[in-house]
N, C-alpha and C positions, 0 to 999 in steps of 0.2 A: 396892339393893333395900331396900324399905320400904313403909310403909303407903300406901294410896291411899284417897281418899275419894270416895264418891258419895253426892250430896244431902247433903253434910256429915257423913256417917257413914264410919266405917272399914270398907274392904272389903279383904280379903285375897286375892281371886282372883288379882289380878295377881301378887302375890308367889309364890303357887304356881306360876304357870304360868312365871314367869321361874326359879323354882328348878328346876323340871322340866327346862328348857333348859340352864340353867348347870351342873346336876349329872346330866346325862343318863346318865353312865357309872355312877353309883350307883343308879340307878331299878331296874334288875333285882334288885339286893341287898336293896331296901326294898319289893318288890312282895310282897304277901301271895298265896301260891300257892293260890287259891280252885279251882284246877282239880283240886287234890289233895282237896279236901274232899269227905265224903260229904253234907254239908248241902244242903238246898234253899236257893236263894238268889233272892231278889227285890231287884233293884236299882231305887231310886226316884231319879230325877234331875230337878231343875228346870233348864231350859236358860239361864234368867237368874239362876243362883245367884250372888250377889256375894261369897260368903264363900270358896268353894272350888270347883274345876271338877269336880264328881262327873260332869257329864256326859261329860266327857273321859276319866274313868276307868271309865265304865260300860261302854262298848263293848268294850273289851279283856278285862273279866271275861267277858262273854258268848262272845267269840271263843276265848279260853282254855279255857272250859268246854266249848264245842263240839268243840274239837280232842281232849279226853278223852272225848268221848261223852257228856257230862253236860248237863243242862239248867239253864238259868237264865232268868229272866224280868226284861225292863227295862221299867219303865213311866216314860215321860218326857213332859214337857210343855215345849216351847220357852219359853213365856211365864212358867212358874213360877219361883219363887226358891229359897232354902234352906229356908224354911219348907214342911212338908207338914201342911196343915190338914186332919185327918181329919174325918169327919162329926161334927157337934156341937161341934167346937172353935172357940174363939174367941181364940187366942193373939194377943197384942198383939205389935206390931213393937218391936225394940229400940230405945233411943235412943242407943246407942253404935255398934252394927254394922249395915251395910248388909246386907240380906237378898236385895236384888233381887226380881224378879218383882212380882206385886201380889196383894191379898187374893183376888180372884176365880180367878186362876190357880192360886194355891197351894190353895185350897179344891178346885178342878177336878181337880188332881193327887191331893189326898188322897182325894178321891171314887172316883177311877179306882184308886187303890191299895188302898183298904179290902177290896174283894173277894178280891184275891190275898193280902192279908195273913191275913184271917180263914181263908182256905182253907188256907194254908200252916201256920198255928199251930193250926187246928181251932177251931171255935166254942167249944168246952168249956174253951179256954184264956182265954177273956175272962169275967170276971164278968158274969152276966146284966144287971146295972144299966149296965154300960158299952157295951153292944152297941146301936147304935141301930136295930136291926132288919135284916133282910136287905136288903142293897143290890145292886141288879142294874145292872150296867152294860154297855153296849154300846159297844165302843170301835172306831173306824175308824182303824187305825193303819198306818203305813208306816215300815218301817226304824226301829222303835222309838219314833217320834214320834207322839204323839197327834194325829190330824187333827180328829177330832170325838168327842164323848163325850155319851152320852145316859144318865143315871141316874136311877132312881126306887126309892123305898122299896117293898121287897116286903110282902105281907100275911102 
């Protein structure tokens, strides 16, 4: 088990996936019991994340929460990578680590996630200067995957 490279950059996703298989008997003890938490949970996952397989972890979180009668939200884009670019962000890519995805998909996932995050935290949790306005997103999703997103700035 070691580092993998994608486009000349270090990618750890394969290492995580191999470790999950190799040490499968240890996974239950290492699993965070999110189903016991009273917190509201929004999981955001890029399906092309090259750093680690959050998309693989996200579904069991939702399933375990449902078994305990608790809600959780999954916002996922199969083309997005590790970066979730929120509205107004222009975070550059790493020169060492592969993120996966592309700028357009990472920004699309960030835009789709913004409304859920601000609702969860409450608009008052964000300093006025950092809130890019009300963002209205219509998601056409199936099984947690974004099929189509239409977002616009509200007035």
